[in-house]
N, C-alpha and C positions, 0 to 999 in steps of 0.2 A: 401580352400583358407587353411592357414598355422593358428596354433594358434599361434603365435606368427610373426612380420614383422616388419623389420624398415619401417620408412616413406618411403614411393615412391619418385624418385624426383621428379617427375611430383606435388607432392601434397605439398610436403612440402618448406618450404621458403628456399632461397640460404644459404647458410653458411656465406659468405660474409655479405651478406644483412643481415644477423642478430648480427652477430657482428657491422657492423657499426651503424644500430639503436639499439643497447642495449642501450645508456641512456636514451634513447625518451620512448622504453618499461619501463624501471626501474620506468624511472618518470612518466607512466603513470598509474603505476598500482603499489601502493603502497601495504605495507603490507596489508592486512585485506578486499584489494578489494575484490568485486563479480566479475567474470569472468563466460564466458561459450565460449563453441568452440564445435570442430566437432574433434573426434577421427583417425590420420592417421597414426598410429601403435603403435602396444602394443610387448613389453617385458615382461621377466620370473619377472622384478623387476617396470614396472608399463605400463606407455599410454603415447603415448605422441600426442596432440592435437593442430590443431590452437589455437588462442588466437582471437574470434570475437572482430573488429572494433581496431587492432593492428596490424599492418601491419608489416610484418617478425616477431613474436614474436611467440614462439613457449612454451608450455607448458606441465608440466610432472606434474602426480598424479602417486608416487610412493607409493608401495606394503606397505611400512611400516605402513600408514597412513588405514590402508582398513583392514576392520574386514574379521577377518577369514573363516564367513560365506559366503563372497558375492565374485563374479566373477568381473573380470576386462573387462569393458567395450566392445563391439564391434568396429572394423574397420567402421566406418562413423557414428557414435552413439554419441550424441549428450549429451555432459556434461558440469556442471558446477559446481562452489566451490569457494571457498577463496584462495588469493595469500597468502604463509606462508616464500616464503624464494623465493631470486633473487638468482640463481647460478652463482656466475660472472663468474668463470673459462669455465664454458660453455654456456653464455646467455641462459638459461631456468628459464622460472618464474614455480617456486617448486607450487603446488595448492594440495589441501586437497578440493575430492571431494566431493559437499553436498550430494549425497548418502552412504559417508563410513561415514556419522557424524553418532555417536552413541548417543543412545538418553538417559539422565539420569534421 
């Protein structure tokens, strides 16, 4: 298995369906909401994952929020975190993963 991969078309929601459902996704997941899901793609800049309970929604956790001592979650891993932004231009829910939170 390669270290990085785009979401498999069989695993990822249809881009047109994601765009059509975007207003409902934003409404269902306000900033600060806690979400969970399963990793469907890994890139050098972060991981993509299905958002549980929200049809046609994709989360993205970018490495800018990842501590340097951690690694990207594996494909198929279950992740959870907080919604920190709605990227309207590409219909992605930006998430800071719980496992990436720095304890103070």
